[in-house]
C-alpha positions as CSV (number, residue, x, y, z in Angstrom):
1,X,16.0,-8.2,-7.7
2,X,14.4,-7.7,-4.3
3,X,11.0,-9.3,-3.9
4,X,8.6,-9.0,-1.0
5,X,5.7,-11.5,-0.4
6,X,2.6,-10.1,1.2
7,X,1.0,-11.8,4.2
8,X,-1.5,-13.6,1.9
9,X,1.1,-15.3,-0.3
10,X,2.2,-18.7,0.8
11,X,5.8,-18.5,2.0
12,X,6.7,-21.5,-0.1
13,X,6.6,-19.2,-3.2
14,X,10.1,-18.2,-2.1
15,X,11.5,-21.5,-3.3
16,X,10.5,-20.6,-6.9
17,X,12.6,-17.5,-6.8
18,X,15.3,-17.7,-4.1
19,X,18.1,-18.9,-6.3
20,X,18.1,-15.8,-8.5
21,X,16.5,-13.2,-6.3
22,X,16.4,-11.9,-2.7
23,X,13.0,-12.8,-1.4
24,X,11.5,-11.8,1.9
25,X,8.1,-11.7,3.5
26,X,6.1,-9.0,5.2
27,X,6.2,-11.0,8.4
28,X,10.0,-11.4,8.3
29,X,10.4,-7.6,7.8
30,X,8.1,-6.9,10.7
31,X,5.3,-5.4,8.6
32,X,2.6,-8.0,9.2
33,X,0.2,-5.4,10.7
34,X,0.7,-2.7,8.0
35,X,-2.2,-1.7,5.8
36,X,-1.7,-2.2,2.0
37,X,-0.7,1.4,1.6
38,X,1.7,1.2,4.5
39,X,3.2,-2.0,3.2
40,X,3.8,-0.5,-0.3
41,X,5.5,2.5,1.2
42,X,7.7,0.6,3.6
43,X,8.7,-1.9,0.9
44,X,9.5,0.9,-1.5
45,X,11.5,2.8,1.1
46,X,13.5,-0.4,1.9
47,X,14.4,-0.8,-1.7
48,X,12.2,-3.7,-2.7
49,X,11.5,-3.9,-6.5
50,X,8.4,-6.0,-6.4
51,X,5.5,-6.7,-4.0
52,X,3.7,-9.9,-4.6
53,X,0.1,-10.3,-3.3
54,X,-2.9,-12.5,-3.7
55,X,-5.2,-9.6,-2.9
56,X,-7.2,-9.2,-6.1
57,X,-8.5,-5.8,-5.2
58,X,-5.1,-4.2,-4.3
59,X,-4.4,-2.9,-7.8
60,X,-7.7,-1.0,-7.7
61,X,-7.3,0.3,-4.2
62,X,-3.7,1.6,-4.4
63,X,-2.4,4.3,-6.7
64,X,0.8,2.9,-8.2
65,X,1.5,6.0,-10.4
66,X,5.0,7.3,-9.7
67,X,6.0,4.4,-7.5
68,X,9.3,2.6,-8.1
69,X,8.0,-0.7,-6.7
70,X,6.0,-3.0,-9.0
71,X,2.8,-4.8,-7.8
72,X,2.3,-8.4,-8.9
73,X,-1.0,-10.2,-8.1
74,X,-1.3,-14.0,-8.1
75,X,-4.6,-15.6,-9.0
76,X,-4.8,-17.7,-5.9
77,X,-3.2,-18.3,-2.5
78,X,-3.8,-22.1,-2.7
79,X,-0.4,-23.7,-2.2
80,X,-1.4,-26.7,-4.3
81,X,-2.5,-24.5,-7.2
82,X,0.6,-22.4,-7.1
83,X,2.9,-25.4,-6.9
84,X,1.2,-27.1,-9.9
85,X,1.7,-23.9,-11.9
86,X,5.0,-22.6,-10.5
87,X,6.2,-21.5,-14.0
88,X,3.1,-19.3,-14.2
89,X,3.9,-17.9,-10.8
90,X,7.4,-17.0,-11.8
91,X,6.2,-15.5,-15.1
92,X,3.7,-13.3,-13.3
93,X,6.2,-12.1,-10.7
94,X,9.1,-11.4,-13.1
95,X,7.0,-10.1,-16.0
96,X,8.2,-6.7,-17.2
């Protein structure tokens, strides 16, 4: 599975997923300056399966109908909180 981390997701989240999945970041892909809609379109066109964000409003601002890419929203971008609940992070990202 190909997973993209939005700019607002701590890059360390990669360590929770790297062993089983191909994980990249918006910055690594050169998409740091894209809008949310542009990021979704670019990620989908490049074959990413999931976009992970901490932007709580993104699901309400972007129409996901008909998109192949899935959007997963984490409850915080605090690295400490995410580390302490890394199983929850993985469950949110990989939930079908």
